[in-house]
C-alpha positions as CSV (number, residue, x, y, z in Angstrom):
1,M,-18.9,-40.8,9.6
2,D,-22.6,-40.3,9.8
3,K,-23.6,-39.9,13.5
4,K,-27.3,-39.6,13.0
5,T,-27.5,-42.8,10.9
6,A,-25.2,-44.7,13.3
7,C,-27.1,-43.8,16.4
8,A,-30.4,-44.7,14.8
9,H,-29.4,-48.2,13.9
10,V,-30.9,-50.9,16.2
11,P,-29.3,-54.3,15.4
12,E,-30.9,-57.6,16.4
13,P,-29.8,-58.7,20.0
14,S,-26.7,-60.9,20.1
15,E,-27.0,-64.2,21.9
16,F,-24.0,-65.8,23.8
17,E,-23.9,-69.1,25.4
18,Y,-21.0,-70.3,27.6
19,T,-19.9,-73.1,30.0
20,T,-17.5,-73.2,32.8
21,R,-14.8,-74.3,30.4
22,D,-15.2,-71.0,28.5
23,A,-15.0,-69.0,31.7
24,I,-11.8,-70.9,32.8
25,I,-10.1,-70.4,29.4
26,Y,-10.8,-66.6,29.7
27,A,-9.5,-66.7,33.4
28,L,-6.3,-68.3,32.2
29,G,-6.0,-65.8,29.3
30,V,-5.8,-63.0,31.9
31,G,-3.2,-64.7,34.0
32,A,-5.2,-66.6,36.6
33,R,-3.1,-69.3,38.3
34,A,-4.3,-72.7,39.6
35,K,-2.7,-72.4,43.1
36,E,-3.8,-68.9,44.0
37,D,-7.0,-68.6,41.8
38,L,-8.4,-72.0,41.9
39,C,-12.0,-70.7,42.3
40,Y,-11.6,-69.2,38.8
41,V,-10.0,-72.1,37.0
42,Y,-11.4,-75.2,38.5
43,E,-15.1,-76.0,37.8
44,N,-15.6,-78.3,40.8
45,H,-14.3,-75.8,43.3
46,E,-16.9,-75.3,46.1
47,D,-17.0,-71.6,45.3
48,F,-16.3,-71.5,41.6
49,K,-16.8,-68.0,40.2
50,V,-16.6,-66.3,36.7
51,L,-14.2,-63.3,36.6
52,P,-16.5,-60.3,36.1
53,S,-14.3,-59.1,33.2
54,F,-15.4,-62.1,31.3
55,I,-18.5,-60.0,30.3
56,V,-16.3,-58.5,27.6
57,A,-16.8,-61.8,25.6
58,P,-20.5,-61.3,24.9
59,G,-20.0,-57.6,24.8
60,F,-17.3,-57.9,22.0
61,L,-19.6,-60.3,20.1
62,A,-22.4,-57.8,20.2
63,H,-20.2,-54.6,19.5
64,T,-19.4,-55.3,15.9
65,L,-18.7,-52.1,13.9
66,M,-17.6,-53.8,10.7
67,D,-20.9,-53.2,8.9
68,W,-22.5,-50.7,11.1
69,P,-24.5,-48.1,9.1
70,G,-23.0,-44.6,9.3
71,V,-19.6,-45.9,10.6
72,E,-16.5,-45.8,8.5
73,F,-14.6,-48.8,9.8
74,D,-11.1,-50.0,8.9
75,L,-9.6,-52.9,11.0
76,Q,-6.1,-51.8,10.3
77,K,-6.7,-48.2,11.5
78,V,-8.8,-49.0,14.7
79,L,-7.6,-48.5,18.2
80,H,-9.4,-49.5,21.4
81,G,-9.4,-46.1,23.3
82,E,-11.2,-46.7,26.5
83,Q,-13.5,-49.3,28.3
84,Y,-16.1,-49.1,30.8
85,I,-17.7,-52.2,32.5
86,E,-20.4,-52.4,35.2
87,V,-21.5,-55.7,36.5
88,L,-24.9,-55.6,38.4
89,H,-25.0,-59.2,39.3
90,P,-22.2,-61.9,39.6
91,L,-22.1,-64.0,36.3
92,P,-23.4,-67.5,36.6
93,A,-21.0,-70.4,36.2
94,D,-22.7,-71.1,32.8
95,G,-25.6,-69.8,31.0
96,K,-27.1,-67.9,28.0
97,L,-26.9,-64.2,27.7
98,K,-28.5,-61.7,25.4
99,S,-26.8,-58.3,24.6
100,E,-28.2,-55.2,22.9
101,A,-25.6,-52.9,21.3
102,R,-26.1,-49.3,20.3
103,V,-23.8,-46.5,19.0
104,V,-24.6,-43.6,21.3
105,D,-22.3,-41.0,19.9
106,I,-19.4,-40.3,17.5
107,L,-16.9,-37.6,18.5
108,D,-14.6,-35.7,16.2
109,K,-11.1,-35.7,17.5
110,G,-9.5,-34.2,14.5
111,S,-7.0,-36.9,13.9
112,G,-9.8,-39.5,14.0
113,A,-13.2,-40.4,15.2
114,L,-14.1,-41.8,18.6
115,I,-17.1,-44.2,18.5
116,L,-18.9,-44.6,21.6
117,G,-20.8,-48.0,21.7
118,N,-22.9,-49.2,24.6
119,V,-23.7,-52.9,25.2
120,T,-26.3,-53.9,27.7
121,T,-26.4,-57.6,28.7
122,Y,-29.3,-59.7,30.1
123,D,-29.5,-63.2,31.5
124,E,-31.9,-65.8,30.4
125,Q,-34.7,-64.5,32.7
126,G,-34.3,-61.0,31.2
127,K,-32.6,-59.5,34.2
128,K,-30.0,-56.9,33.3
129,V,-26.5,-58.2,34.4
130,A,-24.0,-55.7,32.9
131,I,-23.5,-52.4,31.1
132,Q,-20.4,-51.7,28.9
133,Q,-19.1,-48.9,26.9
134,F,-16.5,-49.5,24.1
135,S,-14.7,-46.3,23.1
136,T,-13.2,-47.1,19.6
137,F,-10.8,-44.7,17.9
138,Q,-10.7,-44.8,14.1
139,T,-7.6,-43.0,13.0
140,G,-7.8,-40.9,9.9
141,Y,-11.6,-40.4,10.0
142,G,-11.9,-37.1,11.9
143,N,-12.6,-33.6,10.9
144,F,-16.2,-34.5,9.9
145,G,-17.6,-31.5,11.9
146,G,-18.8,-33.5,14.9
147,D,-18.7,-32.7,18.7
148,R,-15.4,-33.4,20.7
149,T,-17.1,-34.3,24.0
150,S,-20.2,-36.3,24.8
151,P,-22.7,-36.4,27.8
152,H,-22.9,-40.2,27.1
153,E,-19.2,-40.8,27.9
154,F,-18.1,-42.6,31.1
155,K,-15.4,-40.4,32.3
156,A,-12.0,-41.6,33.3
157,A,-10.4,-40.6,36.6
158,A,-7.0,-39.0,37.6
159,V,-4.6,-41.1,39.8
160,P,-3.3,-39.4,43.0
161,D,0.1,-37.6,43.0
162,R,1.5,-39.8,45.7
163,A,3.1,-43.1,46.1
164,P,0.7,-46.0,45.5
165,D,-0.8,-47.9,48.3
166,A,-0.2,-51.3,46.8
167,V,1.7,-52.5,43.6
168,I,1.1,-55.8,42.0
169,E,3.5,-57.2,39.4
170,Q,2.9,-60.1,36.9
171,K,4.8,-61.3,33.9
172,T,2.7,-62.1,30.9
173,S,3.4,-65.2,28.8
174,V,4.8,-64.8,25.2
175,D,1.7,-66.9,24.3
176,Q,-0.7,-64.7,26.3
177,A,-2.5,-63.1,23.3
178,A,-2.8,-66.5,21.6
179,L,-4.6,-67.8,24.6
180,Y,-6.6,-64.7,25.4
181,R,-8.2,-64.5,22.0
182,L,-9.7,-67.9,22.4
183,G,-11.2,-67.0,25.8
184,S,-12.4,-63.6,24.8
185,G,-13.7,-64.2,21.3
186,D,-11.5,-61.3,20.0
187,M,-9.8,-63.0,17.0
188,N,-8.3,-59.8,15.5
189,P,-5.2,-61.1,13.7
190,L,-3.3,-58.1,15.0
191,H,-2.6,-60.0,18.2
192,V,-1.2,-63.2,16.6
193,D,-0.2,-62.6,13.0
194,P,3.2,-61.0,12.5
195,Q,2.5,-59.9,8.9
196,F,-0.9,-58.3,9.7
197,A,0.7,-56.5,12.7
198,K,3.3,-55.0,10.4
199,V,0.7,-53.8,7.9
200,S,-1.1,-52.3,10.9
201,G,2.1,-50.4,11.9
202,F,3.5,-52.7,14.6
203,K,6.8,-54.5,14.6
204,T,5.1,-57.6,16.2
205,P,1.8,-58.7,17.4
206,I,0.5,-56.9,20.5
207,L,-1.5,-57.9,23.5
208,H,-5.1,-57.1,23.5
209,G,-6.0,-53.9,25.5
210,L,-8.8,-56.0,27.2
211,C,-6.4,-58.6,28.2
212,S,-4.4,-56.0,30.2
213,L,-7.7,-54.9,31.6
214,G,-8.4,-58.5,32.8
215,F,-5.0,-58.7,34.4
216,A,-5.6,-55.4,36.3
217,T,-9.1,-56.4,37.3
218,R,-7.6,-59.5,38.8
219,H,-4.8,-57.6,40.5
220,V,-7.3,-55.2,42.1
221,I,-9.6,-57.9,43.4
222,A,-6.7,-59.9,44.8
223,A,-5.3,-56.9,46.6
224,W,-8.3,-55.0,47.7
225,A,-11.3,-57.5,47.7
226,G,-9.7,-60.6,49.3
227,N,-9.8,-62.2,45.9
228,D,-13.6,-62.2,46.0
229,S,-14.8,-61.1,42.6
230,N,-18.4,-60.9,44.0
231,K,-17.3,-57.5,45.4
232,F,-16.5,-56.1,42.1
233,K,-18.8,-53.4,40.8
234,A,-17.3,-51.4,37.8
235,I,-14.0,-50.6,36.0
236,K,-13.1,-47.8,33.7
237,V,-9.7,-47.7,31.9
238,R,-7.9,-45.7,29.2
239,F,-5.5,-47.7,27.0
240,S,-2.4,-45.5,26.6
241,S,0.2,-47.7,24.9
242,P,0.5,-51.2,23.6
243,V,1.9,-54.2,25.5
244,L,3.9,-57.0,23.9
245,P,3.2,-60.6,25.1
246,G,5.9,-61.5,27.5
247,Q,6.2,-58.2,29.1
248,T,5.6,-57.5,32.9
249,L,2.6,-55.7,33.9
250,V,2.8,-53.5,37.0
251,T,-0.5,-52.4,38.6
252,E,-0.2,-49.4,40.8
253,T,-3.2,-48.9,43.1
254,W,-4.5,-46.1,45.4
255,K,-7.4,-46.7,47.8
256,N,-10.1,-44.1,47.9
257,G,-13.0,-45.5,49.9
258,N,-14.5,-48.4,47.9
259,R,-13.0,-46.9,44.7
260,I,-9.5,-48.2,43.8
261,L,-7.8,-45.9,41.4
262,F,-4.9,-47.4,39.4
263,Q,-2.6,-47.4,36.4
264,V,-0.6,-50.1,34.8
265,K,2.9,-49.8,33.5
266,V,5.2,-52.2,31.6
267,K,8.1,-52.9,33.8
268,E,10.6,-53.4,31.0
269,T,10.0,-50.0,29.4
270,G,8.4,-47.9,32.2
271,K,5.6,-46.9,29.9
272,V,2.1,-46.4,31.3
273,V,-0.2,-48.7,29.2
274,I,-3.5,-48.3,31.2
275,S,-4.0,-44.6,32.7
276,N,-6.7,-42.8,34.4
277,A,-8.4,-46.0,35.6
278,Y,-10.5,-47.2,38.6
279,V,-12.3,-50.1,40.0
280,D,-15.3,-49.7,42.1
281,L,-15.9,-52.3,44.8
282,T,-19.0,-53.0,46.9
283,E,-16.5,-53.3,49.9
284,A,-12.7,-52.7,49.9
285,S,-10.4,-54.1,52.6
286,E,-8.8,-51.5,54.8
287,L,-5.4,-52.9,53.9
288,P,-4.1,-54.6,50.8
289,T,-3.4,-58.3,50.6
290,V,-1.2,-58.9,47.7
291,P,-0.1,-62.5,47.0
292,A,3.5,-62.9,47.9
293,D,4.7,-63.9,44.4
294,L,2.9,-60.7,42.9
295,V,4.4,-58.2,45.2
296,S,6.3,-55.7,43.0
297,K,10.0,-55.9,42.9
298,L,10.4,-52.3,41.7
């Protein structure tokens, strides 16, 4: 890892064009349902909205480390460690976006290197619409003499030591990863190819971490923002353990003003798969409103 070279590299901006169809495929990929979430899955809905986490699609396209100068990258040894998303303006129903990607730091974690990559996205008029930070862990590439912490890092948050204020539960489909990869643009074969998954150290393909993030984003918006995604401001998550397509995600939430702290568990195993997470809303309801069929049965 060559931090100086990596941080100095300035790639050409990445262009991303999408339609309502793309936004709908993404919404379905993160578990949106026609009955309860019609405004996210029907283009003719009077209040059609694009889920804010859809911004990961142009972000992922821009944040390509495969041939980034100064970065040692091995697709079979890469893990998505953390993600930060801040949406400054609601995404339009369709449009053209331009994203600028930078590596802002590379941390030496001993067992591997943590690459901090920022992506800033603009609309057609040049207005900034979103900021993201991808924290990518490259196993086996640590001990290069770098720093272990960074002032550029968006910090995770601790969840309270008390019972959650609202719990949302939703089973994923066995085909969830196959659908999500089409809506998100993350075509990593780890999530669909059994042989590639085995070579990468997994018994079977796993769900994208950003797919679990999309589920959690929807859950928090449904429970604490009246299912109005325009109240979404930012999200920060830490990916703690893989999810298998078909498993049930349980999102535990705690209200702290307009910040909703949360973690996500897999019901079948009890493992925490997203930890130290939060969503910032412009306005949070005083009491949660969880859709009846998503009320946790724990």
